[in-house]
C-alpha positions, -999 to +999 in steps of 0.1 A: +068-006-386+058+021-407+060+024-441+083+051-443+112+037-424+143+023-438+157+001-418+183-008-450+195+030-449+189+041-413+184+012-394+158+018-363+173+022-327+151+025-294+168+049-270+156+044-236+135+068-218+136+062-180+123+096-173+162+111-170+192+118-191+204+139-216+183+126-245+186+153-268+221+152-275+223+113-276+192+115-301+206+142-327+241+124-324+225+091-332+204+107-360+234+127-377+254+091-375+225+073-396+200+061-374+164+062-374+154+069-335+125+063-316+121+074-280+111+041-263+091+041-222+075+005-230+082-024-240+065-022-270+087+001-291+115-028-288+102-054-315+102-026-342+140-019-335+174-030-342+192-020-316+191-001-278+207+030-265+208+039-229+219+065-221+218+079-187+229+105-159+215+105-124+219+076-105+220+036-102+190+033-080+164+055-099+174+039-133+170+007-121+137+020-103+123+038-133+135+010-155+112-018-132+082+007-135+083+011-167+083-025-171+115-026-193+139-045-173+133-078-181+126-069-216+158-056-215+175-092-196+159-111-227+169-087-256+211-084-238+205-125-232+195-127-272+232-109-279+209-079-298+232-049-302+232-026-273+251+002-264+251+015-231+259+051-217+279+063-187+251+049-163+233+029-194+268+010-189+271+006-152+229-006-155+247-039-173+265-049-141+253-067-106+251-038-081+264-004-076+279+011-038+258+041-051+226+023-041+234-005-018+210-034-019+196-021-056+204-049-086+214-039-117+207-061-150+233-079-140+244-091-179+281-088-166+292-103-136+308-076-116+299-042-092+301-007-095+328+014-073+335+045-061+367+067-069+387+064-039+393+097-012+427+101-031+445+138-019+441+159-049+421+137-072+386+155-082+354+135-080+337+139-103+359+129-132+351+154-153+360+165-190+386+152-212+405+119-208+425+094-230+411+060-237+433+029-246+429-001-263+425-033-241+411-052-264+392-054-306+362-034-310+345-021-338+332+005-323+366+020-320+374+011-357+392+041-375+406+056-346+442+066-332+451+055-299+451+073-275+415+085-282+400+118-262+365+114-250+348+136-221+339+115-189+314+128-163+310+104-132+323+096-100+316+058-102+333+030-128+322-003-133+345-035-120+335-063-142+348-100-127+360-111-164+387-089-175+384-098-209+353-079-213+370-044-208+379-030-244+394+002-236+411+017-199+413+053-185+430+064-160+419+090-135+438+083-099+434+048-108+431+026-141+392+015-151+373-002-172+364+029-195+342+002-217+337-032-224+320-054-250+308-092-258+292-099-294+271-070-298+262-056-264+285-029-254+287-002-228+311+029-222+317+052-193+324+082-216+300+102-236+300+098-271+277+128-278+297+151-259+334+139-277+335+157-309+343+143-340+358+112-321+324+102-302+308+107-337+329+086-352+321+059-323+282+060-332+293+059-370+306+030-364+281+015-342+253+022-369+274+010-397+274-025-380+235-024-379+239-026-417+257-057-418+290-033-421+284-014-451 
């Protein structure tokens, strides 16, 4: 870690770059929330960081392939198994599960049992689910500290995870069906929405995430 790093004040966060995703807006939001963000496209940089953030747009299969090509799949599995801080956003949330209907035969990180499915063909239901929608709390999570219920956040997705363990679900949302808008266990969290696009509500979530890295100070 460089001499200019101040981990006590600004925890160093590895933002996984797998060649896709809205990285710049996530980076700016995390910096505003108080993190020192470093782009990470190889395993070597993980060791110098206090947390991992994996944002994502694109397909489940492309994400899994790019992580493999960069040698990041196994290091991320080790990171998750050690219950080290991780925040997956959109596709970075979905990749925590075992598989996705979007990319049959492709394995995710498999940290949580379950699969990712597509919204069904329901008359009048718009897919992708795009725009603002409300969150309903399912179980306590420090990510949501200080936020009202419902909290409104921004979504852009056609697929959503179905965890085998319902106890993982920390917030739900309804778009035709009720789905797991976020999951969490220990220090590992994933959200289907985009905090970086969710204005003050999303920024508060990222501030809560960074505050936890500082030890809650």
